[in-house]
C-alpha positions in Angstrom: 28.1 16.7 62.3 28.6 12.8 62.4 31.7 10.5 61.5 31.3 7.6 59.5 34.6 5.0 60.1 35.0 1.3 59.4 38.0 -0.6 58.7 39.1 -1.2 54.8 36.3 -3.1 53.0 33.5 -2.6 55.5 31.7 -1.0 53.3 31.4 3.0 54.1 30.7 3.9 50.3 27.6 1.4 49.8 26.0 2.4 53.4 26.7 6.5 52.2 25.5 6.0 49.0 22.0 4.3 50.1 21.7 6.8 53.3 22.2 9.8 51.3 18.8 9.0 49.4 17.2 9.1 52.5 15.1 12.9 52.8 16.4 13.3 56.4 19.3 13.9 54.8 18.5 16.4 52.3 20.5 19.0 53.5 23.7 17.2 54.4 27.3 17.9 53.1 29.3 14.9 53.2 32.9 15.1 53.3 35.4 12.7 51.6 39.0 11.9 51.3 39.0 11.6 47.5 35.6 11.7 44.7 37.7 8.9 42.8 37.5 6.7 45.9 34.4 6.5 47.1 32.6 5.8 43.8 29.6 7.7 44.9 26.9 6.0 42.3 24.6 9.3 42.5 24.5 11.1 38.8 26.3 14.3 39.8 23.9 17.2 39.4 26.4 20.5 39.1 29.7 21.3 40.4 29.0 24.1 42.6 32.7 25.2 42.6 36.2 23.9 42.4 35.9 20.3 44.7 32.1 20.6 45.5 29.8 19.2 43.7 25.7 18.7 44.6 24.2 15.0 44.4 21.1 14.0 42.9 19.4 13.6 46.2 20.4 17.4 47.1 23.7 16.6 49.5 27.0 18.7 48.7 29.9 16.6 48.7 33.3 17.8 49.0 36.6 16.3 49.2 39.4 17.1 52.2 42.0 19.7 50.8 44.6 20.0 52.9 43.4 19.5 56.0 39.9 18.8 57.3 39.9 22.4 59.8 40.5 24.1 56.3 37.7 21.9 54.7 35.0 22.8 58.0 35.9 26.1 57.8 35.4 26.8 53.8 32.2 24.9 54.1 31.1 28.0 56.7 32.5 30.5 54.7 30.8 29.7 51.8 27.5 29.5 53.8 28.3 32.7 55.6 29.0 34.7 52.0 26.0 33.5 50.3 27.8 31.2 47.7 26.5 27.5 49.2 22.9 26.9 50.5 22.7 26.3 54.5 22.9 23.2 55.5 21.4 20.8 58.2 24.5 18.5 59.0 27.9 17.5 57.8 28.9 13.7 57.4 32.9 12.8 57.4 33.8 10.0 55.8 37.2 8.6 57.6 39.4 6.6 55.8 39.6 2.4 56.5 43.2 2.9 58.4 42.0 5.9 60.6 42.0 6.3 64.2 38.6 8.5 64.2 39.6 10.2 67.4 41.8 12.7 65.5 38.9 13.5 63.3 36.8 14.0 66.8 39.8 15.9 68.1 39.3 19.0 65.2 36.0 20.1 66.2 36.2 19.5 69.9 39.6 21.6 70.4 39.0 24.1 67.5 37.3 27.6 69.5 35.9 28.5 66.0 34.5 24.9 65.0 33.0 23.9 68.2 30.8 26.9 68.2 29.3 26.4 64.8 29.8 22.5 64.9 27.9 20.1 66.9 29.5 16.7 67.7 26.3 14.5 67.1 27.6 11.1 67.1 30.0 8.4 65.4 28.9 5.5 63.1 31.2 2.3 63.3 30.8 -0.1 60.4 31.8 -3.8 61.0 32.3 -6.5 58.5 30.5 -9.8 59.3 32.7 -12.1 57.5 36.3 -10.8 58.9 35.3 -8.1 62.0 36.3 -10.6 64.2 39.6 -10.8 63.1 40.3 -7.4 61.8 39.7 -6.6 65.7 41.9 -8.6 66.9 44.9 -8.1 64.6 44.5 -3.8 64.0 44.3 -1.3 66.7 42.8 1.4 64.8 39.8 -1.4 64.2 39.6 -1.5 68.3 39.2 2.2 68.4 36.8 2.2 65.6 34.2 0.6 67.9 35.0 1.9 70.9 34.3 5.3 70.2 30.9 4.5 68.4 27.6 5.8 69.3 26.2 3.2 66.6 27.5 0.1 64.8 26.1 -1.1 61.5 27.3 -5.2 60.7 28.2 -4.9 56.9 27.8 -8.1 54.6 25.1 -9.9 56.7 23.9 -11.5 53.5 27.5 -13.4 53.4 27.8 -14.4 56.6 25.9 -13.7 59.8 28.0 -12.5 62.8 29.4 -15.1 64.9 28.8 -15.3 68.4 32.4 -14.1 69.0 31.6 -11.1 67.1 29.0 -10.1 68.8 30.5 -10.6 72.4 33.9 -9.0 71.6 31.8 -5.7 70.2 29.2 -5.6 73.7 32.9 -5.5 75.1 34.4 -3.3 73.6 31.4 -0.9 73.6 28.6 -2.0 75.4 26.7 1.2 74.9 26.7 1.4 71.5 23.0 0.6 69.6 24.3 -2.3 67.0 22.4 -2.3 63.9 22.5 -4.7 60.6 22.6 -2.9 57.4 21.0 -5.9 55.1 18.0 -6.2 57.4 16.6 -2.1 56.7 17.0 -1.0 60.5 20.6 0.9 59.6 18.6 3.9 58.3 19.4 7.2 58.1 17.0 8.2 61.0 18.6 4.9 63.1 21.9 6.4 62.6 21.9 10.2 63.3 20.4 12.1 66.6 22.9 9.8 68.8 23.9 13.0 70.8 21.9 14.1 74.1 19.5 15.8 73.0 16.4 14.7 71.3 16.3 16.6 68.4 12.7 17.0 68.3 11.9 18.1 71.6 15.4 19.4 72.3 14.9 18.0 76.0 18.4 15.8 76.7 17.8 12.2 77.2 20.3 11.5 79.5 19.6 7.5 79.8 19.4 6.8 76.3 22.8 8.9 76.0 24.9 7.3 78.7 23.4 4.1 78.5 24.7 3.2 82.1 23.0 0.1 81.9 24.9 -1.6 79.4 28.1 -1.0 80.8 26.6 -2.4 84.2 25.2 -5.8 82.6 28.5 -6.2 80.5 30.8 -5.4 83.6 28.3 -8.4 85.0 29.3 -10.5 83.0 32.9 -10.3 82.3 34.9 -13.1 81.8 31.7 -15.5 80.5 30.0 -14.5 77.8 33.6 -14.6 75.9 33.5 -18.0 76.4 30.1 -19.2 74.1 31.5 -18.7 70.5 32.5 -22.0 68.6 36.1 -23.1 68.4 37.4 -20.6 66.3 36.0 -17.6 67.9 37.5 -19.3 71.7 40.7 -19.6 70.3 41.1 -15.3 69.5 40.0 -14.8 72.6 42.5 -16.7 74.6 45.1 -15.0 72.6 47.3 -13.2 74.7 48.4 -10.9 71.7 45.4 -9.7 70.3 44.1 -6.1 70.2 41.1 -5.2 72.3 42.1 -7.7 75.3 42.7 -4.9 78.0 39.7 -2.8 76.6 37.4 -2.0 79.7 33.8 -0.4 79.6 32.5 0.4 83.5 30.5 3.2 85.0 31.3 5.4 88.2 28.1 6.7 90.0 28.1 8.5 93.5 25.0 10.3 95.7 27.4 12.8 96.7 27.8 16.0 95.0 31.0 16.8 93.7 32.9 20.2 94.1 33.4 22.2 91.0 37.3 22.1 91.9 37.3 18.3 92.5 36.0 17.6 89.6 38.6 19.3 87.5 41.4 17.7 89.2 40.1 14.5 88.6 39.6 15.2 84.8 42.7 17.0 84.6 44.6 14.7 86.2 43.2 11.5 84.6 43.8 13.6 80.9 46.8 14.2 81.4 48.8 11.6 83.0 46.4 8.7 81.1 44.8 10.3 78.1 45.7 7.9 75.2 44.0 5.0 77.4 40.6 6.9 77.7 38.7 5.9 74.6 35.6 7.2 75.6 34.4 9.0 78.5 30.4 10.3 79.4 28.8 11.4 82.4 26.0 13.5 83.9 27.2 15.0 87.2 25.6 16.6 90.6 27.9 19.5 91.5 28.3 21.1 95.0 27.8 24.8 93.2 24.5 23.8 91.1 22.9 20.6 92.5 19.7 21.1 90.7 21.6 21.9 87.6 23.5 19.1 86.2 26.9 18.7 84.2 27.4 17.1 81.4 30.7 15.9 79.9 32.1 13.9 77.1 35.6 13.1 76.2 37.5 11.0 73.7 41.1 10.7 75.1 42.6 13.6 76.4 39.8 16.2 74.8 37.1 16.9 76.1 33.9 18.7 74.9 33.0 21.8 76.5 30.8 20.8 79.6 27.2 21.5 79.2 24.9 22.8 82.2 21.5 21.4 81.9 18.7 23.5 83.4 17.4 21.3 85.3 17.7 17.4 85.9 16.2 15.4 83.0 14.5 12.6 84.8 14.4 11.8 89.1 17.6 10.0 88.9 19.7 12.2 90.1 23.0 10.7 90.8 26.4 11.3 89.6 27.2 9.2 86.5 29.9 8.3 84.1 30.6 6.0 81.9 34.2 4.7 80.7 35.6 3.2 77.6 39.9 2.7 78.5 42.6 0.6 77.2 44.9 -0.6 79.8 43.4 1.9 82.7 41.8 -0.2 85.3 38.5 0.0 86.9 39.6 0.2 89.8 42.5 2.8 89.1 40.1 5.2 88.3 37.5 4.9 91.5 40.3 5.0 93.5 41.1 8.5 92.1 37.5 9.3 91.6 37.3 8.4 95.5 40.1 10.2 96.3 38.6 13.3 94.5 35.2 13.7 95.5 35.0 11.8 98.9 38.6 12.1 100.6 39.2 16.2 100.0 38.0 18.7 101.7 36.0 21.0 99.7 37.2 23.9 101.6 40.5 23.6 101.3 42.5 26.7 99.8 43.8 25.0 96.9 40.5 24.1 95.8 39.0 27.4 96.7 41.0 29.3 94.8 40.7 27.2 91.4 36.7 27.1 91.7 37.1 30.7 90.0 40.0 30.0 87.3 40.0 28.8 84.0 39.4 25.3 83.2 42.9 23.5 82.2 41.3 20.3 80.8 41.6 20.3 77.0 39.1 20.8 74.9 37.1 22.5 77.8 36.2 26.3 77.4 35.4 28.5 80.7 34.4 27.3 83.9 32.3 24.9 86.0 30.1 27.9 87.0 
């Protein structure tokens, strides 16, 4: 499942019209809000059923009926009953004013949907002409950029992105790949398969997924790269009221193996007390119980995907690495909390030992860390 988001006027419809014609998206279902609003310019081949149409590219398109859960469940029922062909992918296009986190939570929290759908990635469109002003003025635009796996710059034929815009995107989300809609780089193939696993080899590509080096680079240049833009951008970056000024991207890493219980308590406390401030969390963790089989976690705000236990480390780097994008939550605070649970708490205390066999209480997780 892929989510396409972006602020009003960013060009989501134009991008959808183009990428849906590419063969790689042949067996795709597209979920939009209203047919009339999106203006897909494909010839509509046929109406399969109420609310579902087939496009000339072979893709299926449907509107959100009731809510997103109902629509996603309806697609599964139609496939299971043989009333709709099997699909390889679902693309959800959000409204321009939407915070994408609730859309992601819909799949991550639902016990049935999480078994049938896998979140691939978030594609966020940013208008090169108005993008910087939009980010500075609208909280939703900040969140759209922060949760993105791919950022697509649009309207670059009208105006190249300013240094200020590029610096702001890197500040808000240093790990996202930035593409341009007008230069041909934002192909369907470039926008999908953002997840942990290489779809061809099925082998996890941790470096590509985590991109912790990008976070470190941003961290080391923080406070310097904001001053390279023109005067207009310079003024914006010193506006104390602008959105995104308290967004931080950083990494935590350690050679120490972390006990399941310590990890659970750290994440549970962080999620329950500061969930809205956690825009994105990703990590690969070396646990005491299974040091040769790392644990992969992925969260958006207070909701986390069910953790995945890899069969083995994908490369020679066997450190625990966590990357964070937070808003209003300092790196120092998170690091002190992490160190307190992973370095300052004995692994064999009664409370922790008892917790090792208990189901996780972290929102969105299922099962245990075993």
